[in-house]
Structures are given as C-alpha cells and as structure tokens.
N, C-alpha and C positions, 0 to 999 in steps of 0.2 A: 860511494859507487851508485850510478843510476843504471836504468835498463839498457841504455845505449852503450854503457861501458861494458855490460855482460854479453853483448852480441858477439864479440870477437871470439870468445871462449865457447859459446853455445854452437856458433856457426861450424865449428870443427866436427860437431856431431849431429846437429839438428839444423840444417840450412833453413828450413821452412819456419821453424820457430824463431831463428835469429832474424830472419826477414820481417816476420811480424812484429818482433820486439823493437827492431830498428826503423820501422816505418814512421811515417808522419804522426805527430803527436795529436792531430786533429781526430775526433771522434773516439777518442779513448782507446786507441788501438793497443798501445803499450799496456795499459792496465787490463784490457779485455784479454790479450794474449797471455800476458803474465798470470792472471787469475786462472785461466784455463789450464796452462801448462804446470804451474806450481801446484794446483789443486789436484791434478791427475798424477802428479809425482809425489804429493804428499809432503812437500818441503815448505819451509817459511816462504811466504809471498815477498821476497826482496830479491834484488840482483845477487847479492851475496849467497843467498840461499840456492839460487838457480846455479850459480857458478860452482858452489859446493857439490851440487848434484852431479856436475860433470866429472868431479874427481872421484866419485864413488862408483865402482864398476856396475853394481846392480842399478843404481839410479840412472847412470849413463846409458844402459841398455833400455831401461824404461823410457828415457828421453828419446832415444833413436825410434822406439816403437810408437811414441806419441807423434813424432815428426812424420813418420810414415803414414799413420792411421788417420791423422787429423790434418793433413797437408791441405786438403781442399777447404776445410773450415778456416784454417789459419790464413790461407791465401785469400778467401773471401773477406776475412776481418781486415787484411791489408788493403784490399781493393776498395772496401766500403770506406776506410779511413782516408784513403787517397781521394776518393770521390768527395767526401766531406770536406777535405782540405781544399780541393778545386773549387767547390761550391762556395766556400767561404772567401777565398780570393776572388772569385767572380763577383760575389755581392759587394765586396769592398770596392772593386773597380767600378761597378755599376754606380755605387754611391758616389764615388769621386766624380764620375762622368756627370751625374746628375747635378752636383755642386758646380762644376765648370760650366755646364749649359746655363744654369741658373744666373751664374755671374755674367756670362756673355749675353744673355737675353736682357738683363736689367739695364735700363737706361736711366740716367740721372746725372746731376751735376758732379756728384763725388766720383762717378765711374767715368763719365764721358766728358765732363766739362773742363777737367784740368788741362787737357791738351790744347783745346782752343784758347783757354785763358793764357797758357804759356806761350802759345803762338802770338796772341796779340801783345803780350808783354814784349816778347822777342822783337816783333815788328815795330812796336813803339821805340824800343831801344835803338834799333838800326835806323829808324826814322829820325830820332833825336840826334844820334851820332852823324847821320848825313846832314841835318840841318846845321849842326855845329861846324862841320867841315865846310859847308857852302859858305856860312858866315865868316869863317877863318880865312878862306880863300878871298872873299870879298874884301876884307880889311887887309890882307896882306898876299897878294897875288904871287909873290916869290916863294911862298910855302910849297907850291907844286913842285918846285925843284928840289925840295929836302927829301931824301931817300925814305926817311922814316915816315913821313907824312903820305908820301906816294904809296908806300907799302900798306899803310893803314886804309888808304883809299881804294887800293886794289882788293884788300881783304874784305872791305865793306861790300864792294860790287859782287865779288865771287860768293860771299855769304848770301847776299839778298838773291842772287841768281839761283843758287842751290835751293834756297827755301822755296823760291817761286816754281822751280822744276819739280820739286817733290810734291808740292801742292797741286800742280797741273797734272801730274801722273796720277795722284790719288783721285782727283776729281774725274779724270778719264776713266779710271777703274770703276768708279761708282756709277758713272753714266752707262757704261758697258753692261754692268750688272743689272741696272734698271731696264735695259733694252733686252734682257734675257740671255746675254752672252755667257757661256760657261767659262770659268776661269781656267788657265793652263796649269798652274801650279797647285801642289797639294795644299799648302797653307792658305792660298787664296780660295780653294774649294771649301775648306772648313769654314772660312769667314763668310763665303757666298751661301753654304747651306744653312749657316746659323741666322743670316739675315732674312733668308726664305722662309724659315721655319716658324 
C-alpha cells in the first residue's frame, strides 16, 4: 500500500489531508503531508498506519481535528507541490524547444544536404530513364503503340512535372520570404520565424 492507496479511506474523514496525500509527487507533497499528519496523530508514518488510525475512534476524531485546524497548511503544501510540478514540466518543455531550435538553426551537409542529394539522384534517374526511352523509340518507333511503354512514358512525364511543380512552388515561397512577405499558414510561419531568427 502507498500513500495514494490510503487517500480513499482518509478522504471519508479528512478531505484536506486526503487531497494533500493524493496530490502530485513533485516537491515531496506526499512525504511532507504524511509526516505532518502522522506526527500529529502519533502513528507510524506509513499508509497502513494512517488507514489504521481511521479505524480507531479516538485517532479518527484527532484526524478530523487535524484536517480542520491544518487545512490551510495542507492546502498550501498541495499548491506548492502543484507549482513545483508545473515548473518542472515548463523547464522540460523549454529544454525540448531549445533543442528543436538548435536543430532547425544548424545548417550542414548531414542536416540539409541529403534532400538536394536525393533530388539530384532522382533527377539523374529520371533523366537516364528518359534517355533510354528516347533511344528505344529511335531504334523501334512502334514501341510507342505498346500500352506498357506508353504508360511508363506517361508516368515519367507526370513524375517529372510533379517534381518541377514542387520545386517551383518552394522557390516561389523562398523568394516571397526574402521579399518580406509573411506566410499565411502556421507551419510556414514557424519556418519563416526560424529563418529570420
């Protein structure tokens, strides 16, 4: 049994104590609240000791008194622990964002060079395929009437056109950024702010 397990039983008689025991683990709230309550009750500082105190009439009355007299202190312990928990989460997010910004700001072959390299390999492959097709048509003009060959030829032109369209679109966006135009979409704005920064 741990402190969170004891919360259900304690909450029946001492809600402020139960809230403090069941709060976030950050900042030692459970340990601090448990030390305070079990010390004032004079019972063993364990979840089982506190639950056992709820079964004893005298200890239960003392627990209710502690709940009422120390409500503000217990509430402050809970609030402090929640603030510490929030600060820890914020620090973690700030660190993650710093790492992400550092990765975005870093330029180098390993980060930025692989896309152009793949682009050139893709362009060379398509160029080689186009050259082979032109050569094949030159040697055997009737190949154009073959549906498989014509399908491959159509695929080649569609693929090259799509790659060209994407490149033109991205170049246009880069030129607009350099001219000072603000991006319309959220993800473009992140990229824009990173490049400005």
